[in-house]
C-alpha positions as CSV (number, residue, x, y, z in Angstrom):
1,M,185.0,145.5,90.0
2,E,186.6,144.3,86.6
3,K,186.0,146.0,83.3
4,E,186.1,142.6,81.0
5,V,185.4,139.2,82.7
6,T,185.8,136.5,80.4
7,G,182.9,136.0,77.7
8,L,181.2,139.3,79.4
9,R,180.5,142.7,77.9
10,T,180.4,145.5,79.8
11,W,176.8,147.9,80.2
12,T,177.5,151.6,81.6
13,L,174.2,152.9,83.1
14,D,172.8,155.8,81.2
15,K,172.6,158.2,83.4
16,S,170.3,160.5,81.3
17,H,167.8,158.0,80.9
18,S,167.7,156.6,84.2
19,E,165.4,157.3,87.1
20,I,165.4,156.0,90.7
21,H,162.7,156.9,92.7
22,F,161.3,156.1,96.1
23,R,158.3,156.5,98.4
24,I,157.2,156.0,101.9
25,R,154.1,156.9,104.1
26,H,153.9,159.8,106.1
27,M,151.5,160.2,108.8
28,M,150.4,156.7,108.2
29,I,147.8,158.5,105.7
30,S,149.7,159.6,102.5
31,W,152.8,159.0,100.2
32,V,155.6,161.1,99.9
33,S,158.1,160.9,96.7
34,G,161.6,161.4,95.8
35,F,164.3,160.5,93.9
36,F,168.0,161.0,93.3
37,T,170.1,162.4,90.8
38,D,173.2,161.4,91.2
39,F,173.8,157.2,90.5
40,D,176.3,155.5,88.3
41,G,176.3,151.7,87.3
42,Q,177.5,148.9,84.7
43,F,176.3,145.3,84.1
44,E,178.3,142.8,82.8
45,F,176.8,140.3,80.2
46,S,177.2,138.6,77.3
47,D,175.6,139.6,74.0
48,E,174.4,136.3,73.2
49,G,172.2,136.0,76.5
50,S,174.4,134.8,80.0
51,S,174.0,132.5,82.9
52,R,175.5,134.6,84.9
53,I,174.8,138.8,84.8
54,K,177.3,141.0,87.2
55,A,175.3,144.5,88.4
56,S,176.4,146.9,90.2
57,L,175.1,150.8,91.3
58,T,176.4,153.8,93.5
59,I,173.7,156.3,94.3
60,R,175.1,160.0,95.9
61,V,173.0,160.4,99.0
62,D,173.7,164.2,98.8
63,S,171.9,163.6,95.4
64,L,168.1,162.9,96.9
65,S,165.3,165.7,96.2
66,T,162.0,165.4,97.6
67,G,160.8,168.6,96.3
68,N,160.9,170.4,99.5
69,T,164.3,171.5,101.0
70,N,163.8,171.7,104.3
71,R,162.7,167.8,104.4
72,D,166.1,166.6,102.3
73,E,168.1,168.5,104.7
74,H,166.8,166.6,107.4
75,L,167.0,163.5,105.2
76,R,171.1,163.9,104.8
77,S,171.3,164.7,108.6
78,I,172.5,162.1,111.3
79,D,168.8,161.2,111.5
80,F,168.5,159.7,108.7
81,F,171.0,159.2,105.7
82,D,174.3,160.9,107.6
83,A,175.6,161.7,104.1
84,G,178.3,163.4,105.7
85,Q,179.4,160.0,106.9
86,Y,177.8,157.6,104.5
87,P,177.8,158.9,101.3
88,D,176.6,156.5,98.6
89,I,174.4,153.4,98.7
90,H,175.4,151.0,97.1
91,F,174.1,147.8,95.5
92,E,175.7,144.5,94.1
93,S,174.4,141.6,92.3
94,E,175.2,138.6,90.7
95,F,172.3,136.8,88.8
96,S,171.1,134.6,86.1
97,G,170.1,135.8,82.7
98,I,167.0,137.1,81.6
99,E,165.1,137.0,78.7
100,A,163.8,140.6,77.1
101,G,159.8,140.9,78.6
102,S,160.3,138.7,81.4
103,R,160.7,139.3,84.9
104,Q,162.7,137.7,88.1
105,K,163.6,138.0,91.6
106,L,166.9,139.4,92.0
107,P,169.3,139.1,94.8
108,G,171.8,141.5,95.9
109,K,173.4,142.8,98.6
110,L,172.1,146.4,99.3
111,S,174.5,148.9,101.4
112,I,172.5,151.9,103.3
113,H,173.8,153.9,106.3
114,G,177.6,151.6,106.8
115,I,175.0,148.5,106.7
116,T,174.6,145.8,104.5
117,R,171.7,143.4,104.2
118,D,170.6,140.9,101.3
119,V,167.8,141.7,100.0
120,E,165.2,140.5,96.9
121,L,164.0,142.9,94.5
122,D,161.9,142.2,91.1
123,L,163.3,142.6,87.9
124,E,161.9,143.4,84.4
125,F,164.7,143.4,81.5
126,S,162.6,145.3,78.7
127,G,164.7,144.4,76.0
128,Q,167.8,145.6,73.4
129,G,167.6,147.9,70.6
130,R,169.8,150.4,68.8
131,D,169.6,154.2,69.2
132,P,169.8,156.6,66.8
133,S,173.7,156.9,66.6
134,G,174.5,153.3,66.7
135,N,174.7,152.9,70.5
136,E,173.5,149.4,71.6
137,K,171.1,149.6,74.6
138,A,169.3,147.9,77.0
139,G,166.7,148.4,79.5
140,F,165.5,147.0,83.0
141,S,163.0,148.5,85.7
142,I,163.2,147.2,89.3
143,T,161.2,147.4,91.8
144,G,160.9,146.6,95.5
145,K,160.3,147.4,99.0
146,I,162.9,147.6,102.0
147,N,162.4,148.4,105.8
148,R,164.2,151.5,106.6
149,K,164.8,149.9,110.4
150,N,166.6,147.2,108.8
151,F,169.7,149.8,107.8
152,D,169.6,151.6,111.3
153,I,167.5,154.2,109.9
154,S,164.5,154.6,112.4
155,W,164.2,158.4,113.4
156,N,160.3,158.8,113.6
157,A,158.3,161.0,115.5
158,P,154.6,160.2,117.6
159,L,151.4,161.6,116.2
160,E,149.3,162.7,119.2
161,T,146.3,160.6,117.4
162,G,148.3,157.7,118.1
163,G,151.2,156.2,114.9
164,V,154.0,157.6,113.9
165,L,155.1,160.3,111.5
166,I,156.9,157.9,109.0
167,G,156.4,154.8,107.9
168,E,159.5,151.5,108.0
169,E,158.4,150.3,104.2
170,V,160.4,152.2,101.4
171,Q,159.4,151.1,97.9
172,I,162.2,151.6,95.5
173,R,162.0,151.8,91.6
174,A,164.5,152.2,89.6
175,E,164.1,152.9,85.5
176,L,167.4,151.9,84.0
177,Q,168.8,151.9,80.6
178,L,172.3,150.9,79.6
179,V,174.7,151.5,76.8
180,K,177.1,148.8,75.9
181,N,180.9,149.5,76.1
182,L,182.9,149.1,72.9
183,P,185.6,146.7,73.3
184,E,188.7,148.3,74.2
185,N,192.0,147.8,71.4
């Protein structure tokens, strides 16, 4: 992806103020949640607002954490993400401009487990501001649902009472804070 597109400014993900979470049904009676600790991304849009915004995000699969070491290792294995062969999750989007406090659909291409699918997530732009160090920041919330089987992540186990151990629907929530890059001289 280009560093600077005509009329657009690159905003880089502020990882210390951003989070990416997921949750899925376990035994169809409760939720198990997790998050990723290693990810990077950027948005490109103009200072004055733009009719076009580009976004990209890369998540390292081996950084997932559910608070249970054995479960985390199983999720990284070939039964699920196969982190050895598919170390990253990618999301790319190009969408229309959005005003602070508003919500809109976020179309994009999501790549997991070597499979790329069109997805539509929900995007909320929280607004922009300057931090105490003088850095211009912007905040976005992204939520949505995907079906893990669409990405060939289908391992499961039947329950003796009926049903299966793990649900198919995965809920996603990302809280992203971006910092505007200074123009290069």
